[in-house]
N, C-alpha and C positions, 0 to 999 in steps of 0.2 A: 502493500500499500504505500510504503515511503517513497517507491520511486515515481508512483502515479499523482502526489500530492499535489503537484502543479496544476493538475487536471482538475482540480477541486475548485480550482478557482473561477473556474468555468460556471459552478453552482447556482451562479448570479444569474444566469440567464435561464432557470428553471421557471422560476416565479413571472420574468418578462415573459416567457416564451407563452405561459399558460394563459395570462392576461392578454397577451395579443390573438390568441387563437380564439377567445372567449369575447373579447370587443369587437372579431374581425377586423382587423387592422389588414392592411394590404398583403396581397400574397408573398412578396418577396421578404417584406418585415415577419409573418408569420411563419416561413419557411426557415428563414436564417434563423431565428431566434430561437425554434425548437430544435432545429438541427444542432445548436451549439450547447443547445441543454441537454440533450440526449447523450454527448460524450463524457460528461462526466459522471451521469447517471448508469453506463455501461462499466466504468471504473469501480464505481459503488456496488454495483451488481456482483460484478467478479470477485470484488474481494470478500461477500458475504457468503458467495457460493465456496470460496477457498476457506472460509471460517466454520463452514457447515462441515465441509469435505475432511477438515483435518481430524475431526471429530470422531467420523465413521470406520476408521480404519483405512487399510489399505485400498482393499478390494473394492468396498461399498463408497467409498472415498474419489476414487478413481473412476466409479460409475456416474457419480453426482457431477463431477466435475468434467466429465465425456459429455453429458446429458446438457449442462447448463452452458457450458462453454459459448455457446452462439445465440444464447439467449436472446440477446436483443436484435439482431436481424431478424429471428424468428418472430418474435413480436411484431417490431416493423411490416414484414412481409404478412403477416397473418391480416394487420390492418390494412394493407394495400390490397389484399387479396379479396377480402369481404367489401372495399369498396371499387373492387373490378379493375384496377389496376394490375392487369396482367403481365403487361409489358416491361413495367417497373419493378415486379418479383422477380422474372427471368432475368431481368438485366441484373438484379443485386446479387443474384444467386452466382451468376457468372463471374462478376466483379469481385464477391467476396473470394470465390476461387484464385483467380487470378491475380488480387491483390497479395494474397498469402504467399503463394507459390513463386511470383516475381518481383513483386515491388519489394516484399518483407524479406522474402530469403535471401534476395540479391543484395540488399542492403546489410543484412547480416554476414554475409561473405565478404562484404567490402569492408565494412566496417572494421569485422573481428581480422582481417587481412591488414588492415591498415596498422591499428593498435597491436597487433601482436606480431610485426613481423620480424622480431630476436628476442630471444631469449634471456633468463636471467645470464648466462653466459657471454652473451654478445653475440651469437651465432643465429644465424635464421630458422625461423622454426614454421613448422607446420598443422596449422588447427585440424584435430581430428575428430570424429564422431563413429558413433556405431552401425558399423556397415550391414547387420542384420535390420536395424531398425529402418535403415535408408532403403534397404532392397524392400522390406516389405511394406512401407507406405507406398513405394513408387509400384509395386506390384498394384495396390488396392487401387490407387489413382487411375492405374491403365484399364483395370476391369471397371472402373464408375465411366470412364471417359466413353469406351467402348460402349455400353449399356446407354449411355446419354446420347452418344448420336445416333441410334440405331430410329429415334423418331424422326430426325433430320434425314435421315439415308431414306426412310419411306416416303416421307414428304416428295422426295424428289423423285422417285421412281413410280408413283401412281399417278393417274390419267388426271390432266389438268381441267378436264370438261366438269369433272364432277367434284365441284368444291366441297359441299357437304359432306358426302362421302367420305374424302379424303380427311374432311378434319376429324369425323367420327373414328376414322381408323387410327389415326395420331393419338385421340384421347385415349382409346381403349389400349395401345400400344403403351403409352407412358403409363397408364395406370398399374398395367404389367409389370413393367419394369419398375415402377417405384415399389411393389412389394418386394421384388427380387432384392432392390436396393437394401431396403431397412432388413430384411434378413439376413444380407451382407454384411449390414451395420453390427446387428446382433452378433454373431460369429465372430467379428472383428473384436468385440467387446471382450469376447469368452476367451479368445485369444491372448488377447494383450495382458486382460486383469486376472486371467485364473492359469491359463495351461503353460503359458510362454511370458510370464512377469519377469525373467529376469532377461530375456531378449531385449526389453525396452529400458533395462535398467543403463543410466548414464557410465559411462566408463570413467574409472577413478572416483566411485560415489564414496567407497570406502575411506577414502582418503578424507574427504570433508563433508563425513557423515554427521559427527557432532553438531560443525558448524550450521548445516544444513537445518539441523534439529531446532535450533536455538534461533534460527531465522525464522523457523516456522510455527512460534507459540503461537496460540490462538489468542487473540486479543478481544473477543468477544464472547459472551457466555452462549449457551445453543438458544434459547429461546431469543436474544435480542439478535441474532444472526439471521433466526427464521424471520422475526419481525421486520428487520433491514430489508430482508431479500423480498418479500410480499409488499412492502411499502414502494421500494424502488419499482418493482416492476409494475405496481399500478400506475405510479407516475410516469415510467418510461411509455406505457401504452395511452396515456391522455397526450404526451407531448407528441408521440409518434401518429396519433389520429388527427392532431391538428395540422402537422406536416404534411401528413398525406393529402386532407382534404385541400390544401394548396396548391397541390400539384400542378392541377389542370389548368388552374386561374396563372400559374407560375409559367408553365409552358406557353401559355397563350399569349402571351407577351412576346414571344418569339425569341426569345434572349438565352434560351438553355432548352434542352429536350429531354424526353422522359428516359431515353437511352443513358443520355449521361450522369442523368440522377442515379438511377438506378445501378450505371455499371462503375462510377468513380464514387460520387458523394456518399451514398447509404453505406457503401463496405467501410467507408472511413467514420461513419457512425458509431456502428458496434466494435469496431477493433482497434481505435486508435490507442488505447492504454494498451492492449497487448501487445501492438506493433511495436511502441516504445519499448516495452519490457524486453521483446524479442531480442532489439537491437544492444540494451543495455549488457544482457548475459554475453553475447556475443563477443562483446567488447572484454568481457572478464573473461573469454576463452572456454565457456560453457556452450560449445555449439551443439550439444544433445539435446541439451535443454532449449536452445534457439530454434534449432530444427522440430522439437517437438510443439513448439507455438506454432510455427507456421505451418508445417505440414499436417498437422493435427487438426488444425481451423479447418483445413481445407478439406480433410477426409468426413468431417462433422456435417461439414456443408453439403457434399458430395453424395455421402451414404445415409445423412439423416434428415436434414432440413429440407433439402430440395425433394425428397420423395415424400417425407409428410406433408409439405404444402401441397403437393398434386393430390395425395389422398382428402387432406382436408377441403381443395376444390371441390373435388367429388362429393364429398358429403354436403358443402353447402351450395353445389349447384353451378359453380366458376370452372368454366373450361381450362383449367389451369394443366397445360401440357409440357414436355420436355422437349418441343421443336424450338430451339433456339440456338444462338450461335456457338454451340461444342465443340466446332474443329479447332478451335484457338485451346483447347485443354490439352491438347496432344503434345505439343511446345513444351509448355511448363511442366508436366510430369516426369519430361527427362530431365530436369534441371538438376534434381539432387542426387540423379542414379549414375548419368553417363559423365564422368571422370576418370581422370587415369587409374585413379584407386578409391573405389568407391567407399572407403572409410577416411579418406584425406581431402579437408576443405582446402586443393592446392590450388588457391586463387592469390597469387599473387598482386599486389596493388597494380602493378602496370596491366594485368590480366585483367585485374577486377576495373579497370578504368573502361574496359571494353565491353565486360559483362553487363556492368551496373545499366549503363544507357540503353543496351539488347533488352534486358529486363522492363527498364520503364517505358521504354515506346512499345513495346509488345504489349505493356499493360493497359496503355494509354489508344490503342488502336484496336477499333471494334469493326471488323472486316462488313461491308455492307450496309453500313449503317451511318449516318450522319451524327456526329456527337459534337 
């Protein structure tokens, strides 16, 4: 929580955003104020989740962290889905995956390489991470990417003349794929939290075990943490409702598109605190933790949040599908795996300067869309 204390300064936007929405201020003001209000609330929600998870033991605590890790994106997306903003929801899911795998992971490699070029003896050093974890997570992202691109492939081969039949087929395939992805996520949790826990333990964990225990001492009582979690969730829901309601009026001004809002802005809202944390721990030469934050969040979005939204859309009568720009997932999913040595973050600053602009430009590019 100390790492994100500066974000708490943005809490002043919470009452301003609620007042702006209630008083029906202009759309740019309502959207901007509630946008900045959700950022510190996401950090508070993450803090409360960690406080609860720390008291539930390793397995159950890991399950709580995995479930609530992307709660803000889920809340905002549910509000947008209920309002019929399916394009925004689809873009936000894709944006969350791309921002974690390209922007955040690229910055972790870059900053970690710059700040850890030489060891204590003055010689050059390489940052390392768990090879098994990288291979497992990349395999999951490859499978999720292949599953999510099927509706787009089907859309391209179906007869263009019968649009209604095509949309119905895409919707059916998306719902079936969502069920498979949810089952895959359950199996992943069982694999990571029960059968192969040691595979996901950071290398060199025993050397710093006592320091980590002191660092993660609970600061809140269990009931206080639950109360903070519930109240923060409710406030985020209110701010997200006002923010989503202002999207149509904001887009009508012609200065911003729905794709840009979903692809760039909404991922920033939910992950700003986690993005900063990942970069900080990368600078401290804890690449396993940094990769766990970046890649783990992407897996949750691809295997849990996105299919859950498809099923929720089915339940409330919204035609949420997996037919969106999923082709761009195949480039970032290779980033953590394809290096000369899968256990070495071998990105010298000279190479980092070429890699990070590529990651950032790829993250900001949305093929076939004007953003």
